[in-house]
C-alpha positions as CSV (number, residue, x, y, z in Angstrom):
1,M,-71.4,-94.5,-31.8
2,F,-68.8,-92.0,-31.0
3,S,-65.9,-94.3,-31.3
4,G,-64.8,-93.4,-34.7
5,N,-65.0,-89.6,-34.5
6,F,-63.8,-89.6,-30.9
7,G,-60.7,-91.4,-31.8
8,A,-60.1,-89.0,-34.6
9,M,-60.4,-86.1,-32.2
10,A,-58.2,-87.7,-29.6
11,T,-55.2,-87.9,-31.9
12,D,-54.1,-86.4,-35.1
13,G,-51.3,-86.8,-37.3
14,S,-49.0,-84.5,-35.4
15,G,-49.1,-86.9,-32.5
16,K,-50.6,-84.2,-30.3
17,D,-53.4,-84.8,-28.0
18,G,-56.6,-83.5,-29.6
19,Y,-57.8,-82.0,-26.3
20,D,-55.5,-79.0,-26.3
21,W,-58.4,-76.8,-27.3
22,L,-60.0,-77.8,-24.0
23,Y,-57.1,-77.7,-21.6
24,G,-55.0,-75.1,-23.2
25,D,-51.3,-75.3,-24.0
26,R,-49.4,-77.8,-21.9
27,P,-45.6,-78.2,-21.8
28,A,-44.5,-80.4,-24.5
29,T,-43.1,-83.7,-23.5
30,P,-39.6,-84.1,-24.7
31,P,-39.3,-86.9,-27.2
32,P,-37.5,-90.0,-26.1
33,A,-33.9,-90.4,-27.2
34,S,-33.9,-92.2,-30.5
35,D,-30.8,-94.1,-29.5
36,P,-29.1,-95.0,-26.3
37,G,-25.8,-93.8,-27.8
38,D,-27.1,-90.3,-28.4
39,A,-25.3,-87.4,-26.5
40,Q,-26.4,-86.7,-23.0
41,P,-28.0,-83.3,-22.3
42,T,-25.5,-80.5,-21.4
43,Q,-25.1,-80.0,-17.6
44,V,-25.2,-76.3,-16.5
45,A,-22.8,-75.4,-13.7
46,P,-24.6,-74.2,-10.6
47,Q,-24.2,-70.4,-10.1
48,P,-23.5,-68.9,-6.7
49,D,-26.3,-67.0,-5.0
50,L,-25.3,-63.3,-5.7
51,P,-27.5,-60.4,-5.1
52,P,-28.9,-58.7,-8.1
53,P,-27.1,-55.7,-9.4
54,N,-27.6,-52.4,-7.5
55,L,-29.0,-54.2,-4.5
56,P,-27.2,-54.3,-1.1
57,P,-25.7,-57.5,0.2
58,P,-27.9,-59.5,2.6
59,G,-28.4,-57.6,5.8
60,G,-27.2,-54.3,4.4
61,G,-29.1,-51.0,3.9
62,R,-29.7,-49.1,0.8
63,P,-27.1,-49.3,-1.9
64,T,-24.6,-46.4,-1.9
65,P,-24.2,-44.9,-5.3
66,S,-20.7,-45.0,-6.6
67,R,-19.0,-41.5,-6.8
68,P,-15.6,-40.5,-8.0
69,P,-13.1,-39.4,-5.2
70,K,-12.7,-35.6,-4.7
71,P,-9.4,-34.2,-5.6
72,P,-7.4,-32.8,-2.6
73,R,-8.1,-29.1,-1.8
74,K,-5.3,-26.8,-2.7
75,R,-4.5,-23.9,-0.4
76,K,-3.7,-20.7,-2.3
77,P,-0.3,-19.3,-1.3
78,W,-1.7,-15.7,-1.1
79,R,-3.7,-16.7,1.9
80,W,-0.6,-17.4,3.9
81,V,0.9,-14.2,2.7
82,R,-2.1,-12.2,3.8
83,T,-2.1,-13.8,7.2
84,I,1.6,-13.0,7.7
85,V,1.1,-9.4,6.6
86,L,-1.8,-8.9,9.0
87,L,0.2,-10.4,11.9
88,W,3.1,-8.1,11.0
89,L,1.0,-5.0,10.9
90,A,-0.5,-6.0,14.3
91,F,3.0,-6.3,15.7
92,L,4.1,-2.9,14.3
93,I,1.1,-1.3,16.0
94,A,1.2,-3.1,19.3
95,V,4.8,-2.4,20.1
96,P,4.6,1.4,20.1
97,I,1.4,1.2,22.1
98,W,3.1,-0.9,24.7
99,A,6.2,1.3,24.7
100,W,4.0,4.5,25.1
101,L,2.5,3.0,28.3
102,Q,6.0,2.6,29.8
103,I,7.0,6.3,29.3
104,G,7.1,8.5,32.4
105,K,5.2,11.7,32.5
106,V,6.2,14.9,34.2
107,D,4.8,18.4,34.8
108,A,7.1,20.7,32.8
109,E,4.8,23.6,32.0
110,P,5.3,26.8,34.0
111,N,2.1,28.3,35.5
112,S,2.8,31.9,34.6
113,A,5.2,34.4,33.0
114,R,5.5,32.6,29.8
115,P,6.1,33.8,26.2
116,G,3.0,33.8,24.0
117,D,2.4,31.3,21.2
118,Q,5.0,31.3,18.5
119,P,5.0,29.7,15.0
120,G,6.6,26.3,14.6
121,T,7.3,23.8,17.4
122,T,10.2,24.0,19.9
123,Y,11.3,21.0,21.9
124,L,13.5,21.1,25.0
125,L,15.6,18.0,25.1
126,V,17.3,17.2,28.4
127,G,19.8,14.4,28.9
128,S,19.8,13.8,32.7
129,D,22.0,11.6,34.8
130,S,19.0,9.6,35.9
131,R,19.7,5.9,36.2
132,R,16.1,5.0,35.4
133,G,16.1,1.8,33.4
134,L,19.6,0.7,34.4
135,S,20.4,-2.3,36.6
136,A,23.0,-2.2,39.4
137,E,25.4,-4.2,37.1
138,Q,24.9,-1.7,34.3
139,R,25.5,1.3,36.6
140,K,28.8,-0.3,37.6
141,A,29.8,-1.2,34.1
142,L,28.9,2.3,32.8
143,K,30.6,4.1,35.7
144,T,27.5,6.2,36.3
145,G,27.7,5.7,40.1
146,K,24.8,5.0,42.3
147,D,21.4,6.7,41.9
148,T,21.6,9.7,44.3
149,G,17.9,10.2,44.4
150,G,16.3,13.6,44.0
151,R,16.2,15.3,40.7
152,G,19.9,14.8,39.7
153,R,21.6,16.9,37.1
154,T,21.3,17.7,33.4
155,D,24.4,16.9,31.3
156,T,22.6,17.7,28.1
157,I,20.3,20.7,27.3
158,M,19.2,21.3,23.7
159,L,16.5,23.2,21.9
160,M,15.1,21.8,18.7
161,H,12.9,24.0,16.5
162,V,10.8,22.5,13.8
163,G,8.9,24.8,11.4
164,S,8.8,26.2,7.9
165,G,12.6,26.5,7.6
166,P,15.4,24.1,8.3
167,T,15.2,22.1,11.5
168,L,17.5,23.6,14.1
169,L,19.2,21.7,17.0
170,M,20.9,24.1,19.4
171,S,23.0,23.0,22.4
172,I,23.1,25.1,25.6
173,P,26.3,24.3,27.6
174,R,25.4,23.1,31.1
175,D,27.8,25.6,32.7
176,S,26.2,28.6,31.0
177,L,25.6,31.4,33.5
178,V,22.0,32.5,33.5
179,S,19.3,34.1,35.7
180,I,17.2,31.4,37.4
181,P,13.9,32.6,38.7
182,G,14.0,32.9,42.5
183,R,17.7,31.7,42.6
184,G,19.8,34.4,41.1
185,T,22.5,34.0,38.5
186,T,24.1,30.6,38.4
187,K,24.8,27.6,36.1
188,I,21.8,26.7,34.0
189,N,21.9,23.0,35.0
190,A,21.2,24.1,38.6
191,A,17.7,25.0,37.6
192,Y,16.8,21.3,37.1
193,A,18.3,20.4,40.5
194,F,16.4,23.3,42.2
195,G,13.0,22.8,40.6
196,G,13.0,20.0,38.1
197,P,11.6,20.3,34.6
198,E,9.2,23.1,35.4
199,L,11.9,25.5,36.6
200,L,14.3,24.5,33.8
201,V,11.6,25.4,31.3
202,R,11.0,28.7,33.0
203,T,14.7,29.5,33.1
204,I,15.2,28.9,29.4
205,E,12.0,30.8,28.4
206,K,13.1,33.8,30.6
207,N,16.7,33.9,29.2
208,T,15.9,33.3,25.5
209,G,12.3,34.5,25.0
210,I,11.6,31.2,23.2
211,R,8.4,29.3,24.2
212,V,9.1,25.7,24.9
213,D,6.2,23.6,23.5
214,N,7.3,20.1,24.4
215,Y,9.6,18.7,27.1
216,I,11.6,15.4,26.5
217,E,14.0,13.9,29.0
218,V,16.3,10.9,28.3
219,G,18.3,9.2,31.1
220,F,21.6,7.3,30.8
221,G,19.8,4.1,30.0
222,G,18.2,5.5,27.0
223,F,21.5,6.1,25.2
224,V,22.8,2.7,26.0
225,N,19.8,0.6,25.3
226,V,18.9,2.3,22.0
227,V,22.4,2.2,20.6
228,D,22.7,-1.5,21.5
229,A,19.3,-2.2,19.9
230,V,20.4,-0.7,16.6
231,G,23.6,-2.7,16.6
232,G,25.9,0.3,17.4
233,I,26.6,3.7,15.9
234,Q,29.5,5.4,14.2
235,I,31.4,8.2,15.9
236,C,34.4,10.2,14.7
237,P,36.5,11.6,17.5
238,K,39.1,14.1,16.2
239,T,41.6,13.2,18.8
240,N,42.5,10.2,21.0
241,I,40.3,10.2,24.1
242,K,41.3,8.4,27.4
243,D,38.8,9.3,30.1
244,P,38.6,6.9,33.1
245,D,35.7,8.9,34.6
246,A,33.6,8.2,31.4
247,G,35.0,4.7,31.0
248,I,36.4,5.2,27.5
249,N,39.7,4.8,25.7
250,L,39.3,5.8,22.0
251,K,41.6,6.4,19.1
252,K,40.8,9.3,16.8
253,G,38.9,8.5,13.6
254,C,35.6,7.0,12.6
255,Q,34.6,3.8,14.3
256,E,31.6,1.7,15.4
257,V,30.9,1.7,19.1
258,D,28.3,0.1,21.4
259,G,26.0,1.8,23.8
260,A,28.4,2.0,26.8
261,T,31.1,3.6,24.7
262,A,28.6,6.0,23.0
263,L,27.4,7.1,26.5
264,G,31.0,7.7,27.7
265,Y,31.8,9.6,24.5
266,S,28.8,11.9,25.0
267,R,29.7,12.5,28.7
268,S,33.4,13.1,28.4
269,R,34.8,16.6,28.8
270,H,37.9,16.6,31.0
271,T,40.2,15.5,28.2
272,Y,39.2,18.4,26.0
273,A,40.8,21.8,26.2
274,T,37.4,23.4,25.5
275,Q,35.7,21.0,27.9
276,D,31.9,21.5,27.8
277,I,32.0,23.3,24.4
278,Q,33.5,20.1,22.8
279,R,31.2,17.8,24.8
280,V,28.0,19.4,23.5
281,Q,29.3,18.8,19.9
282,S,29.9,15.1,20.8
283,Q,26.4,14.9,22.2
284,R,24.8,16.2,19.0
285,E,27.0,13.7,17.0
286,V,25.7,10.8,19.1
287,L,22.1,11.9,18.9
288,G,22.3,12.3,15.1
289,A,23.8,8.9,14.7
290,I,21.2,7.3,16.8
291,A,18.4,9.0,15.0
292,G,19.8,8.0,11.6
293,E,20.0,4.4,12.6
294,V,16.4,4.4,14.0
295,K,15.1,5.8,10.7
296,S,16.6,3.0,8.7
297,P,14.2,0.6,7.0
298,W,15.9,-2.2,8.7
299,T,14.3,-1.1,12.0
300,V,10.9,-2.0,10.7
301,L,12.0,-5.2,8.9
302,N,13.9,-6.6,11.9
303,P,11.4,-7.4,14.7
304,F,14.1,-7.8,17.4
305,R,15.6,-4.4,16.5
306,Y,12.1,-2.8,16.4
307,A,11.1,-4.1,19.8
308,G,14.5,-3.4,21.3
309,I,14.4,0.3,20.3
310,A,10.9,0.8,21.6
311,S,11.7,-1.0,24.9
312,G,15.1,0.6,25.4
313,A,13.9,4.2,24.8
314,S,10.7,4.0,26.7
315,K,12.2,2.7,30.0
316,S,14.4,5.7,30.3
317,L,12.2,8.4,28.8
318,Q,10.1,11.1,30.5
319,I,8.0,13.6,28.7
320,G,5.8,16.5,29.5
321,N,2.2,15.9,30.3
322,N,1.1,17.7,27.2
323,V,3.3,15.7,24.8
324,G,1.3,13.2,22.7
325,P,2.5,10.3,20.6
326,V,2.4,12.3,17.3
327,A,4.6,15.1,18.8
328,L,7.1,12.5,20.2
329,A,7.3,10.7,16.8
330,R,7.8,14.1,15.0
331,F,10.7,14.9,17.4
332,G,12.4,11.6,16.7
333,W,11.9,11.9,12.9
334,N,13.3,15.5,12.8
335,L,16.3,14.8,15.0
336,S,18.3,13.2,12.3
337,A,17.2,16.0,9.8
338,A,18.8,18.5,12.1
339,M,22.1,16.6,11.9
340,S,22.0,16.1,8.2
341,G,22.9,18.6,5.4
342,S,19.3,19.8,5.3
343,G,19.2,21.0,8.9
344,L,21.2,23.2,11.3
345,N,23.1,22.0,14.4
346,C,25.0,24.5,16.5
347,T,25.8,25.8,20.0
348,V,24.2,28.9,21.4
349,P,26.3,31.9,20.3
350,L,29.1,32.3,22.9
351,A,31.4,35.2,23.6
352,D,34.4,33.1,24.6
353,F,35.5,29.7,26.0
354,S,34.1,30.5,29.4
355,V,30.6,29.7,27.8
356,R,29.3,33.2,28.4
357,W,26.6,33.9,25.8
358,D,27.3,36.6,23.3
359,A,24.5,39.0,24.1
360,A,24.1,40.5,20.6
361,R,24.5,37.3,18.5
362,S,22.5,35.1,20.8
363,K,19.6,37.6,20.9
364,K,19.6,37.7,17.1
365,M,19.5,33.9,16.9
366,F,16.7,33.7,19.4
367,D,14.6,36.2,17.5
368,Y,15.0,34.1,14.3
369,I,13.8,31.0,16.2
370,K,10.8,32.9,17.8
371,T,9.6,34.0,14.4
372,D,10.2,30.6,12.7
373,N,12.8,32.1,10.4
374,T,15.6,29.6,10.8
375,A,16.5,29.9,7.1
376,A,18.0,33.4,7.9
377,I,20.3,32.2,10.8
378,G,23.3,31.7,8.5
379,N,26.7,31.9,10.2
380,L,25.2,32.6,13.6
381,C,25.0,28.8,13.8
382,T,28.4,27.4,14.5
383,A,29.5,24.1,15.9
384,N,31.3,25.6,19.0
385,G,29.1,28.7,19.3
386,L,32.0,31.0,18.6
387,P,31.9,33.4,15.6
388,K,33.6,32.3,12.5
């Protein structure tokens, strides 16, 4: 009964099973090869088992995103320059602080009978025969002898006045006869031996009427060490000098000398006809040369020179208790000014070669200093102290 229609439904002309409507689509069966000689199906090469893109390899963690490498960091040259400058400034500040702590302090202010305050600032510079800062070998080489202990002697006595007029550096010969409080009339350098800096200040103030504001004392070692630190100084002796006691043998004329020779030159007097009068001129010449070298820009640019000057000077320097770092720096700065064309350098006015002070001329000069009127000193200021 159903055979006819059922067969029609089972198959159709397309060769498809008529039950697709019931079972849904089924994979089509590939038709058989029409001929054994037909080409064989293409074989696909097996692919290796690789992880999909952007996934970690087996056993790994999360995939790391790919980033371009960072360029190397460039250091800016100015940073190195800044570091060097800061270190240099620290060095320039630290050395003077260290040197200041090495300087000796002394009580040089008289307790009574002093002149009143005066305009300007007056320094008393003393060059003593103290061996402070010198080794035994240096004392032998410099022919300074052994340290005798006690207060010693003062080979150099100078007053430097700094004020509104030209800076004045005035030498007082050590053999000058003056009145020493409590000791009568004798050579001025005996005041230091009798009572140290305090009595020397009292003696100068009593005989000149000039108030001493700051006391500065330099020993033998200060001359030698500072001159060597600056690489030597130039001196210009006017005659040949052969002085075994000072350890020098110099030809006349300008020449570069080391510290030992500079010290001998500033101490020598027996070879001169005028003895102490010529020696004080040599002392001012040496001090001016030292100050000029110290003020050179090369002092700050050369660390060895800078440290050498600070160390050499501080080990043989003694100052009054009231002298501060600013006053000391001002002294050093003005020392070369006094020896230059803008300043005055001279010996206290003398009556003759016996180093007696000229009463009238010296009093006049002292009055100009007391009133801070160094511009009016004029021909009262002479190298040897004698009138022109």
